[in-house]
LUMKOL-715601 format. One record per residue (C-alpha): residue number from 1; residue in one letter; x, y, z. Coordinates in nm, 2 decimals. Example, Ala and Ser with C-alpha at 12.3 -4.5 7.8 and 13.67 -1.06 7.14 Angstrom:
2
+-----+---------+--------+--------+--------+
: num : residuo :      X :      Y :      Z :
+-----+---------+--------+--------+--------+
:   1 :       A :   1.23 :  -0.45 :   0.78 :
:   2 :       S :   1.37 :  -0.11 :   0.71 :
+-----+---------+--------+--------+--------+
% end
This chain:
403
+-----+---------+--------+--------+--------+
: num : residuo :      X :      Y :      Z :
+-----+---------+--------+--------+--------+
:   1 :       M :  -5.06 :   0.57 :   6.83 :
:   2 :       P :  -4.92 :   0.92 :   6.89 :
:   3 :       K :  -4.99 :   1.19 :   6.64 :
:   4 :       T :  -4.70 :   1.32 :   6.45 :
:   5 :       P :  -4.68 :   1.68 :   6.31 :
:   6 :       E :  -4.74 :   1.53 :   5.96 :
:   7 :       T :  -5.06 :   1.35 :   6.07 :
:   8 :       I :  -5.19 :   1.66 :   6.24 :
:   9 :       I :  -5.12 :   1.87 :   5.93 :
:  10 :       Q :  -5.29 :   1.61 :   5.71 :
:  11 :       A :  -5.60 :   1.59 :   5.94 :
:  12 :       E :  -5.63 :   1.97 :   5.94 :
:  13 :       A :  -5.61 :   1.97 :   5.56 :
:  14 :       N :  -5.90 :   1.72 :   5.54 :
:  15 :       V :  -6.13 :   1.93 :   5.76 :
:  16 :       I :  -6.41 :   2.07 :   5.55 :
:  17 :       P :  -6.56 :   2.40 :   5.67 :
:  18 :       A :  -6.92 :   2.36 :   5.79 :
:  19 :       N :  -7.03 :   2.63 :   5.54 :
:  20 :       A :  -6.86 :   2.45 :   5.24 :
:  21 :       P :  -7.08 :   2.45 :   4.93 :
:  22 :       K :  -7.31 :   2.15 :   4.91 :
:  23 :       A :  -7.47 :   2.23 :   4.57 :
:  24 :       V :  -7.32 :   2.23 :   4.22 :
:  25 :       Y :  -7.45 :   2.38 :   3.89 :
:  26 :       I :  -7.28 :   2.28 :   3.57 :
:  27 :       H :  -7.35 :   2.43 :   3.23 :
:  28 :       I :  -7.34 :   2.24 :   2.90 :
:  29 :       P :  -7.39 :   2.52 :   2.64 :
:  30 :       F :  -7.47 :   2.31 :   2.33 :
:  31 :       C :  -7.81 :   2.28 :   2.16 :
:  32 :       T :  -7.95 :   2.12 :   1.84 :
:  33 :       N :  -8.10 :   2.46 :   1.76 :
:  34 :       K :  -8.17 :   2.80 :   1.91 :
:  35 :       C :  -8.53 :   2.84 :   2.03 :
:  36 :       F :  -8.70 :   3.17 :   1.93 :
:  37 :       Y :  -8.74 :   3.28 :   2.29 :
:  38 :       C :  -8.40 :   3.16 :   2.43 :
:  39 :       D :  -8.15 :   3.41 :   2.57 :
:  40 :       F :  -7.95 :   3.14 :   2.76 :
:  41 :       N :  -7.58 :   3.10 :   2.69 :
:  42 :       S :  -7.61 :   2.83 :   2.43 :
:  43 :       Y :  -7.47 :   2.75 :   2.09 :
:  44 :       V :  -7.59 :   2.53 :   1.81 :
:  45 :       L :  -7.39 :   2.20 :   1.83 :
:  46 :       K :  -7.26 :   2.18 :   1.47 :
:  47 :       D :  -6.88 :   2.21 :   1.45 :
:  48 :       Q :  -6.85 :   2.29 :   1.83 :
:  49 :       P :  -6.54 :   2.15 :   2.00 :
:  50 :       V :  -6.74 :   1.94 :   2.25 :
:  51 :       M :  -6.46 :   1.73 :   2.39 :
:  52 :       D :  -6.23 :   2.03 :   2.42 :
:  53 :       Y :  -6.50 :   2.19 :   2.62 :
:  54 :       L :  -6.55 :   1.89 :   2.85 :
:  55 :       R :  -6.18 :   1.87 :   2.92 :
:  56 :       A :  -6.17 :   2.24 :   3.00 :
:  57 :       L :  -6.47 :   2.19 :   3.23 :
:  58 :       D :  -6.29 :   1.90 :   3.40 :
:  59 :       H :  -5.99 :   2.14 :   3.46 :
:  60 :       E :  -6.22 :   2.41 :   3.60 :
:  61 :       M :  -6.37 :   2.16 :   3.84 :
:  62 :       E :  -6.02 :   2.06 :   3.95 :
:  63 :       L :  -5.91 :   2.42 :   4.01 :
:  64 :       T :  -6.24 :   2.51 :   4.18 :
:  65 :       V :  -6.24 :   2.24 :   4.44 :
:  66 :       R :  -5.88 :   2.30 :   4.51 :
:  67 :       E :  -5.96 :   2.66 :   4.60 :
:  68 :       T :  -6.28 :   2.59 :   4.78 :
:  69 :       P :  -6.32 :   2.23 :   4.89 :
:  70 :       P :  -6.68 :   2.10 :   4.88 :
:  71 :       G :  -6.88 :   1.97 :   5.16 :
:  72 :       E :  -7.11 :   1.67 :   5.13 :
:  73 :       I :  -7.28 :   1.73 :   4.80 :
:  74 :       K :  -7.66 :   1.73 :   4.83 :
:  75 :       S :  -7.76 :   1.84 :   4.48 :
:  76 :       I :  -7.61 :   1.86 :   4.13 :
:  77 :       F :  -7.79 :   2.03 :   3.85 :
:  78 :       V :  -7.67 :   2.01 :   3.49 :
:  79 :       G :  -7.83 :   2.27 :   3.27 :
:  80 :       G :  -7.78 :   2.44 :   2.93 :
:  81 :       G :  -7.82 :   2.45 :   2.65 :
:  82 :       T :  -7.92 :   2.09 :   2.62 :
:  83 :       P :  -7.69 :   1.86 :   2.82 :
:  84 :       T :  -7.84 :   1.55 :   2.65 :
:  85 :       V :  -7.71 :   1.64 :   2.31 :
:  86 :       L :  -7.38 :   1.50 :   2.44 :
:  87 :       K :  -7.29 :   1.17 :   2.26 :
:  88 :       A :  -7.27 :   0.85 :   2.47 :
:  89 :       D :  -6.89 :   0.86 :   2.51 :
:  90 :       E :  -6.90 :   1.24 :   2.59 :
:  91 :       M :  -7.16 :   1.18 :   2.85 :
:  92 :       E :  -6.95 :   0.91 :   3.01 :
:  93 :       F :  -6.65 :   1.14 :   3.02 :
:  94 :       F :  -6.84 :   1.42 :   3.17 :
:  95 :       L :  -7.01 :   1.22 :   3.44 :
:  96 :       A :  -6.68 :   1.06 :   3.54 :
:  97 :       S :  -6.53 :   1.41 :   3.58 :
:  98 :       V :  -6.81 :   1.52 :   3.81 :
:  99 :       R :  -6.77 :   1.21 :   4.03 :
: 100 :       R :  -6.40 :   1.25 :   4.04 :
: 101 :       H :  -6.40 :   1.61 :   4.16 :
: 102 :       F :  -6.71 :   1.59 :   4.38 :
: 103 :       P :  -6.68 :   1.24 :   4.53 :
: 104 :       N :  -6.85 :   1.30 :   4.86 :
: 105 :       W :  -7.22 :   1.26 :   4.78 :
: 106 :       A :  -7.51 :   1.26 :   5.03 :
: 107 :       P :  -7.69 :   0.93 :   5.04 :
: 108 :       D :  -8.00 :   1.10 :   4.91 :
: 109 :       I :  -7.83 :   1.33 :   4.66 :
: 110 :       E :  -8.05 :   1.49 :   4.40 :
: 111 :       F :  -7.86 :   1.48 :   4.06 :
: 112 :       S :  -8.07 :   1.65 :   3.80 :
: 113 :       M :  -8.01 :   1.69 :   3.43 :
: 114 :       E :  -8.21 :   1.89 :   3.18 :
: 115 :       A :  -8.31 :   1.71 :   2.86 :
: 116 :       N :  -8.50 :   1.78 :   2.54 :
: 117 :       P :  -8.74 :   1.52 :   2.41 :
: 118 :       G :  -8.59 :   1.34 :   2.12 :
: 119 :       T :  -8.23 :   1.37 :   2.25 :
: 120 :       T :  -8.25 :   1.08 :   2.50 :
: 121 :       D :  -8.24 :   0.72 :   2.38 :
: 122 :       K :  -8.22 :   0.43 :   2.62 :
: 123 :       E :  -7.84 :   0.39 :   2.58 :
: 124 :       K :  -7.77 :   0.75 :   2.68 :
: 125 :       L :  -8.02 :   0.75 :   2.97 :
: 126 :       A :  -7.86 :   0.43 :   3.10 :
: 127 :       I :  -7.52 :   0.60 :   3.09 :
: 128 :       M :  -7.67 :   0.89 :   3.28 :
: 129 :       K :  -7.82 :   0.67 :   3.54 :
: 130 :       A :  -7.50 :   0.47 :   3.58 :
: 131 :       G :  -7.31 :   0.80 :   3.62 :
: 132 :       G :  -7.53 :   0.91 :   3.91 :
: 133 :       V :  -7.81 :   1.11 :   3.75 :
: 134 :       N :  -8.14 :   1.03 :   3.93 :
: 135 :       R :  -8.37 :   1.31 :   3.81 :
: 136 :       V :  -8.44 :   1.43 :   3.46 :
: 137 :       S :  -8.62 :   1.75 :   3.36 :
: 138 :       F :  -8.76 :   1.75 :   3.01 :
: 139 :       G :  -8.83 :   2.08 :   2.83 :
: 140 :       V :  -9.18 :   1.99 :   2.68 :
: 141 :       Q :  -9.33 :   2.35 :   2.68 :
: 142 :       A :  -9.66 :   2.25 :   2.51 :
: 143 :       F :  -9.86 :   1.95 :   2.38 :
: 144 :       Q :  -9.96 :   2.11 :   2.05 :
: 145 :       N :  -9.72 :   2.06 :   1.77 :
: 146 :       E :  -9.82 :   2.39 :   1.61 :
: 147 :       L :  -9.73 :   2.58 :   1.92 :
: 148 :       L :  -9.39 :   2.39 :   1.94 :
: 149 :       S :  -9.29 :   2.48 :   1.59 :
: 150 :       G :  -9.40 :   2.84 :   1.65 :
: 151 :       I :  -9.15 :   2.88 :   1.93 :
: 152 :       G :  -8.86 :   2.71 :   1.75 :
: 153 :       R :  -8.88 :   2.37 :   1.92 :
: 154 :       I :  -8.78 :   2.07 :   1.70 :
: 155 :       H :  -8.95 :   1.79 :   1.90 :
: 156 :       N :  -9.31 :   1.69 :   1.88 :
: 157 :       T :  -9.55 :   1.53 :   2.12 :
: 158 :       D :  -9.46 :   1.18 :   2.01 :
: 159 :       D :  -9.10 :   1.25 :   2.12 :
: 160 :       V :  -9.22 :   1.35 :   2.46 :
: 161 :       Y :  -9.39 :   1.02 :   2.53 :
: 162 :       R :  -9.11 :   0.82 :   2.38 :
: 163 :       S :  -8.85 :   1.01 :   2.59 :
: 164 :       L :  -9.04 :   0.95 :   2.91 :
: 165 :       D :  -9.09 :   0.59 :   2.83 :
: 166 :       N :  -8.72 :   0.55 :   2.77 :
: 167 :       A :  -8.63 :   0.71 :   3.10 :
: 168 :       R :  -8.87 :   0.48 :   3.29 :
: 169 :       A :  -8.74 :   0.18 :   3.11 :
: 170 :       V :  -8.39 :   0.23 :   3.24 :
: 171 :       G :  -8.51 :   0.30 :   3.60 :
: 172 :       L :  -8.53 :   0.68 :   3.60 :
: 173 :       D :  -8.86 :   0.77 :   3.75 :
: 174 :       N :  -8.79 :   1.10 :   3.93 :
: 175 :       L :  -8.90 :   1.30 :   3.62 :
: 176 :       S :  -9.02 :   1.66 :   3.57 :
: 177 :       I :  -9.14 :   1.85 :   3.26 :
: 178 :       D :  -9.15 :   2.22 :   3.18 :
: 179 :       L :  -9.45 :   2.38 :   3.03 :
: 180 :       M :  -9.50 :   2.74 :   2.92 :
: 181 :       L :  -9.79 :   2.98 :   2.92 :
: 182 :       G :  -9.83 :   3.31 :   2.74 :
: 183 :       L :  -9.70 :   3.17 :   2.41 :
: 184 :       P :  -9.78 :   3.33 :   2.07 :
: 185 :       N : -10.12 :   3.22 :   1.96 :
: 186 :       Q : -10.18 :   3.02 :   2.28 :
: 187 :       T : -10.53 :   3.04 :   2.43 :
: 188 :       V : -10.66 :   2.94 :   2.77 :
: 189 :       D : -10.81 :   2.63 :   2.62 :
: 190 :       M : -10.48 :   2.53 :   2.47 :
: 191 :       L : -10.30 :   2.56 :   2.80 :
: 192 :       D : -10.58 :   2.36 :   2.97 :
: 193 :       Y : -10.52 :   2.09 :   2.71 :
: 194 :       S : -10.15 :   2.08 :   2.77 :
: 195 :       V : -10.20 :   2.07 :   3.15 :
: 196 :       S : -10.44 :   1.78 :   3.11 :
: 197 :       R : -10.19 :   1.58 :   2.90 :
: 198 :       A :  -9.91 :   1.66 :   3.14 :
: 199 :       L : -10.12 :   1.55 :   3.45 :
: 200 :       E : -10.21 :   1.22 :   3.27 :
: 201 :       L :  -9.84 :   1.14 :   3.30 :
: 202 :       G :  -9.86 :   1.14 :   3.68 :
: 203 :       L :  -9.51 :   1.29 :   3.72 :
: 204 :       P :  -9.38 :   1.39 :   4.06 :
: 205 :       H :  -9.29 :   1.75 :   3.95 :
: 206 :       Y :  -9.39 :   2.02 :   3.70 :
: 207 :       S :  -9.24 :   2.36 :   3.62 :
: 208 :       I :  -9.47 :   2.59 :   3.44 :
: 209 :       Y :  -9.33 :   2.93 :   3.33 :
: 210 :       S :  -9.47 :   3.24 :   3.17 :
: 211 :       L :  -9.30 :   3.34 :   2.85 :
: 212 :       K :  -9.07 :   3.64 :   2.88 :
: 213 :       V :  -8.96 :   3.82 :   2.57 :
: 214 :       E :  -8.58 :   3.87 :   2.63 :
: 215 :       E :  -8.34 :   4.09 :   2.44 :
: 216 :       N :  -8.12 :   3.92 :   2.17 :
: 217 :       T :  -8.38 :   3.67 :   2.08 :
: 218 :       L :  -8.59 :   3.63 :   1.76 :
: 219 :       F :  -8.91 :   3.70 :   1.96 :
: 220 :       H :  -8.76 :   4.03 :   2.08 :
: 221 :       T :  -8.71 :   4.14 :   1.72 :
: 222 :       L :  -9.06 :   4.03 :   1.62 :
: 223 :       Y :  -9.21 :   4.20 :   1.92 :
: 224 :       H :  -9.07 :   4.53 :   1.83 :
: 225 :       K :  -9.20 :   4.49 :   1.47 :
: 226 :       N :  -9.55 :   4.41 :   1.62 :
: 227 :       Q :  -9.53 :   4.07 :   1.46 :
: 228 :       L :  -9.55 :   3.86 :   1.78 :
: 229 :       P :  -9.91 :   3.76 :   1.85 :
: 230 :       L :  -9.89 :   3.73 :   2.23 :
: 231 :       P : -10.20 :   3.68 :   2.45 :
: 232 :       E : -10.35 :   3.99 :   2.62 :
: 233 :       E : -10.24 :   4.05 :   2.98 :
: 234 :       E : -10.59 :   3.95 :   3.11 :
: 235 :       E : -10.58 :   3.63 :   2.90 :
: 236 :       E : -10.24 :   3.54 :   3.05 :
: 237 :       L : -10.37 :   3.60 :   3.40 :
: 238 :       R : -10.66 :   3.36 :   3.33 :
: 239 :       M : -10.41 :   3.11 :   3.22 :
: 240 :       Y : -10.22 :   3.13 :   3.54 :
: 241 :       L : -10.53 :   3.11 :   3.75 :
: 242 :       L : -10.64 :   2.81 :   3.56 :
: 243 :       L : -10.30 :   2.65 :   3.61 :
: 244 :       M : -10.31 :   2.70 :   3.98 :
: 245 :       E : -10.66 :   2.56 :   4.01 :
: 246 :       R : -10.58 :   2.25 :   3.79 :
: 247 :       M : -10.26 :   2.17 :   3.98 :
: 248 :       E : -10.42 :   2.20 :   4.32 :
: 249 :       Q : -10.72 :   1.98 :   4.22 :
: 250 :       A : -10.47 :   1.72 :   4.10 :
: 251 :       G : -10.30 :   1.71 :   4.44 :
: 252 :       Y :  -9.98 :   1.91 :   4.35 :
: 253 :       K :  -9.84 :   2.16 :   4.59 :
: 254 :       Q :  -9.74 :   2.50 :   4.45 :
: 255 :       Y :  -9.42 :   2.54 :   4.64 :
: 256 :       E :  -9.28 :   2.82 :   4.43 :
: 257 :       I :  -9.44 :   3.07 :   4.18 :
: 258 :       S :  -9.37 :   2.85 :   3.88 :
: 259 :       N :  -9.32 :   2.51 :   4.04 :
: 260 :       F :  -9.55 :   2.23 :   4.15 :
: 261 :       A :  -9.47 :   1.90 :   4.31 :
: 262 :       K :  -9.61 :   1.60 :   4.49 :
: 263 :       P :  -9.52 :   1.61 :   4.87 :
: 264 :       G :  -9.15 :   1.56 :   4.92 :
: 265 :       Q :  -9.07 :   1.59 :   4.54 :
: 266 :       E :  -8.97 :   1.96 :   4.53 :
: 267 :       S :  -8.65 :   2.05 :   4.34 :
: 268 :       R :  -8.39 :   2.06 :   4.62 :
: 269 :       H :  -8.13 :   2.22 :   4.40 :
: 270 :       N :  -8.36 :   2.51 :   4.30 :
: 271 :       I :  -8.45 :   2.56 :   4.67 :
: 272 :       T :  -8.07 :   2.62 :   4.72 :
: 273 :       Y :  -8.10 :   2.93 :   4.50 :
: 274 :       W :  -8.43 :   3.05 :   4.66 :
: 275 :       R :  -8.28 :   3.02 :   5.01 :
: 276 :       N :  -7.97 :   3.22 :   4.89 :
: 277 :       E :  -7.74 :   2.94 :   4.99 :
: 278 :       D :  -7.39 :   2.87 :   4.84 :
: 279 :       Y :  -7.34 :   2.68 :   4.52 :
: 280 :       Y :  -7.06 :   2.62 :   4.27 :
: 281 :       G :  -7.12 :   2.75 :   3.92 :
: 282 :       L :  -6.91 :   2.57 :   3.65 :
: 283 :       G :  -6.90 :   2.59 :   3.28 :
: 284 :       A :  -6.92 :   2.87 :   3.01 :
: 285 :       G :  -7.13 :   3.16 :   3.13 :
: 286 :       A :  -7.22 :   2.99 :   3.46 :
: 287 :       H :  -7.29 :   3.19 :   3.78 :
: 288 :       G :  -7.18 :   3.08 :   4.12 :
: 289 :       Y :  -7.22 :   3.20 :   4.48 :
: 290 :       V :  -6.96 :   3.10 :   4.74 :
: 291 :       N :  -6.86 :   3.26 :   5.07 :
: 292 :       R :  -7.06 :   3.58 :   4.99 :
: 293 :       Y :  -6.89 :   3.62 :   4.65 :
: 294 :       R :  -7.07 :   3.59 :   4.32 :
: 295 :       H :  -6.89 :   3.51 :   4.00 :
: 296 :       V :  -6.98 :   3.49 :   3.63 :
: 297 :       N :  -6.77 :   3.27 :   3.39 :
: 298 :       I :  -6.66 :   3.36 :   3.04 :
: 299 :       K :  -6.94 :   3.28 :   2.80 :
: 300 :       G :  -6.81 :   3.18 :   2.46 :
: 301 :       V :  -6.70 :   2.82 :   2.42 :
: 302 :       N :  -6.36 :   2.88 :   2.26 :
: 303 :       P :  -6.28 :   3.17 :   2.50 :
: 304 :       Y :  -6.38 :   2.96 :   2.79 :
: 305 :       N :  -6.17 :   2.67 :   2.67 :
: 306 :       E :  -5.86 :   2.90 :   2.63 :
: 307 :       A :  -5.92 :   3.06 :   2.97 :
: 308 :       C :  -5.93 :   2.73 :   3.15 :
: 309 :       K :  -5.57 :   2.66 :   3.03 :
: 310 :       Q :  -5.46 :   2.97 :   3.22 :
: 311 :       G :  -5.66 :   2.92 :   3.54 :
: 312 :       R :  -6.02 :   2.96 :   3.65 :
: 313 :       P :  -6.23 :   3.11 :   3.36 :
: 314 :       I :  -6.39 :   3.38 :   3.57 :
: 315 :       L :  -6.52 :   3.69 :   3.38 :
: 316 :       E :  -6.63 :   3.88 :   3.68 :
: 317 :       R :  -6.62 :   3.83 :   4.05 :
: 318 :       F :  -6.76 :   4.06 :   4.31 :
: 319 :       D :  -6.83 :   4.07 :   4.68 :
: 320 :       V :  -7.19 :   4.06 :   4.79 :
: 321 :       T :  -7.23 :   4.32 :   5.06 :
: 322 :       R :  -7.43 :   4.25 :   5.37 :
: 323 :       E :  -7.70 :   4.49 :   5.24 :
: 324 :       E :  -7.72 :   4.32 :   4.90 :
: 325 :       A :  -7.74 :   3.98 :   5.07 :
: 326 :       M :  -8.03 :   4.10 :   5.28 :
: 327 :       E :  -8.22 :   4.22 :   4.97 :
: 328 :       D :  -8.15 :   3.89 :   4.79 :
: 329 :       F :  -8.27 :   3.69 :   5.09 :
: 330 :       V :  -8.61 :   3.86 :   5.08 :
: 331 :       M :  -8.66 :   3.89 :   4.70 :
: 332 :       V :  -8.55 :   3.54 :   4.62 :
: 333 :       G :  -8.69 :   3.38 :   4.93 :
: 334 :       L :  -9.04 :   3.52 :   4.87 :
: 335 :       R :  -9.06 :   3.32 :   4.55 :
: 336 :       V :  -9.10 :   3.01 :   4.77 :
: 337 :       L :  -9.46 :   3.00 :   4.89 :
: 338 :       E :  -9.38 :   2.89 :   5.24 :
: 339 :       G :  -9.22 :   3.24 :   5.27 :
: 340 :       I :  -8.92 :   3.38 :   5.46 :
: 341 :       S :  -8.84 :   3.32 :   5.82 :
: 342 :       D :  -8.74 :   3.59 :   6.06 :
: 343 :       E :  -8.53 :   3.34 :   6.25 :
: 344 :       D :  -8.33 :   3.24 :   5.94 :
: 345 :       F :  -8.29 :   3.61 :   5.85 :
: 346 :       R :  -8.17 :   3.69 :   6.20 :
: 347 :       S :  -7.93 :   3.40 :   6.21 :
: 348 :       Q :  -7.76 :   3.52 :   5.89 :
: 349 :       F :  -7.76 :   3.90 :   5.96 :
: 350 :       G :  -7.81 :   3.95 :   6.33 :
: 351 :       A :  -8.12 :   4.16 :   6.29 :
: 352 :       G :  -8.49 :   4.10 :   6.24 :
: 353 :       L :  -8.68 :   4.14 :   5.91 :
: 354 :       D :  -8.90 :   4.42 :   6.06 :
: 355 :       E :  -8.59 :   4.61 :   6.17 :
: 356 :       I :  -8.45 :   4.62 :   5.82 :
: 357 :       F :  -8.75 :   4.61 :   5.59 :
: 358 :       G :  -9.04 :   4.72 :   5.82 :
: 359 :       V :  -9.16 :   5.00 :   5.59 :
: 360 :       Q :  -9.17 :   4.77 :   5.28 :
: 361 :       L :  -9.32 :   4.48 :   5.46 :
: 362 :       T :  -9.60 :   4.69 :   5.61 :
: 363 :       K :  -9.68 :   4.84 :   5.27 :
: 364 :       M :  -9.71 :   4.50 :   5.11 :
: 365 :       L :  -9.92 :   4.37 :   5.40 :
: 366 :       N : -10.16 :   4.67 :   5.36 :
: 367 :       N : -10.18 :   4.61 :   4.99 :
: 368 :       G : -10.28 :   4.25 :   5.05 :
: 369 :       L :  -9.98 :   4.11 :   4.86 :
: 370 :       L :  -9.80 :   3.96 :   5.17 :
: 371 :       E :  -9.93 :   3.79 :   5.48 :
: 372 :       K :  -9.77 :   3.70 :   5.81 :
: 373 :       T :  -9.68 :   3.35 :   5.91 :
: 374 :       A :  -9.67 :   3.22 :   6.26 :
: 375 :       S :  -9.47 :   2.90 :   6.25 :
: 376 :       P :  -9.20 :   2.99 :   6.16 :
: 377 :       S :  -9.26 :   3.36 :   6.22 :
: 378 :       G :  -9.21 :   3.55 :   5.90 :
: 379 :       Y :  -9.38 :   3.65 :   5.57 :
: 380 :       R :  -9.51 :   3.49 :   5.25 :
: 381 :       L :  -9.69 :   3.59 :   4.94 :
: 382 :       S : -10.07 :   3.60 :   4.97 :
: 383 :       K : -10.29 :   3.44 :   4.70 :
: 384 :       R : -10.31 :   3.78 :   4.53 :
: 385 :       G :  -9.93 :   3.84 :   4.58 :
: 386 :       I :  -9.86 :   3.52 :   4.39 :
: 387 :       L : -10.02 :   3.68 :   4.09 :
: 388 :       F :  -9.83 :   4.00 :   4.13 :
: 389 :       G :  -9.50 :   3.87 :   4.26 :
: 390 :       N :  -9.28 :   4.10 :   4.05 :
: 391 :       E :  -9.45 :   4.40 :   4.21 :
: 392 :       V :  -9.36 :   4.26 :   4.55 :
: 393 :       F :  -9.00 :   4.18 :   4.47 :
: 394 :       A :  -8.95 :   4.52 :   4.31 :
: 395 :       E :  -9.03 :   4.68 :   4.65 :
: 396 :       F :  -8.71 :   4.55 :   4.80 :
: 397 :       I :  -8.47 :   4.63 :   4.51 :
: 398 :       G :  -8.21 :   4.89 :   4.61 :
: 399 :       V :  -8.38 :   4.97 :   4.94 :
: 400 :       L :  -8.04 :   4.93 :   5.13 :
: 401 :       T :  -7.79 :   4.94 :   4.85 :
: 402 :       E :  -7.90 :   5.28 :   4.70 :
: 403 :       K :  -7.89 :   5.47 :   5.03 :
+-----+---------+--------+--------+--------+
% end
């Protein structure tokens, strides 16, 4: 059958560029309460226009994929806030929106949703699974109720076990939990206890983060009043060393500074960030990175809803220069413990790592914070470098962009 001009035009319209984004981040900004350490773009659920927000989000998805058609989607991550505070009907509406606007999923797609223990009954988890979610990350933080209440969490350890049981009961077994170290009044023994309880669960993945006291949080206010009893720096270092030892003994690979997984169970969506690859950022306050452009969305729920009526709700959009992209490649890539590849760097930028960052790389090698890799050829954090990663990353900030 001969091709007509119309069929040629249609075929060209259906061609998706090879570099089309394959990862999606979606932000649900609602929470049951605001934790004392949280500076994320989140709002207490009471009296929030949730359905208006979900409709606005649906419209943003429509406009976004019209402007930049997606490739085969390999990962979707729904964060917040607490996405699982959505009611059953709201969750169904939201997941249907995602599938409608991003219909081309890889057969092995990783579709993750953050959850708080106590916000996931079996009905909601079954809706999530039916909507395509196949990985759930629970914000546990600690296995001592006194520590949980001290950081503003409203769940308890019983909620943790019940939530995990509910997830498994509906067939969701790709589960992860977050823990935190360096919490107020936390000791090495307390962290050891939490790690033991976490490992007893036999989950495929754990994220374990150090507390950071961020501006515009209750903890920041308390810190400046000398009312925040944080562990000493040496105590926190002992916590981290204990953590690495315990996870290694249990057979978990530390594939990133704060993340541990069984072989093949690494978070593929987060690796998208660490490899500095493109991803859509959707929702209030979300960040996205597409075609060497970064953007930040409007933050407030009502301002976001109103902006979506006029078009895409972008607060700021800026071009990432070649020099900035090079710095990002190194700083973000070194978080992953397999390191950065000279071949990957050269394929993106047409130059070798040593040609651009030779001085900085040599300094970090001499300080024992980096080591060379042979296959592939490149660099990675040393064991000492893992402990002082921020010192390494800082070495590459502004090296090219401040010249």
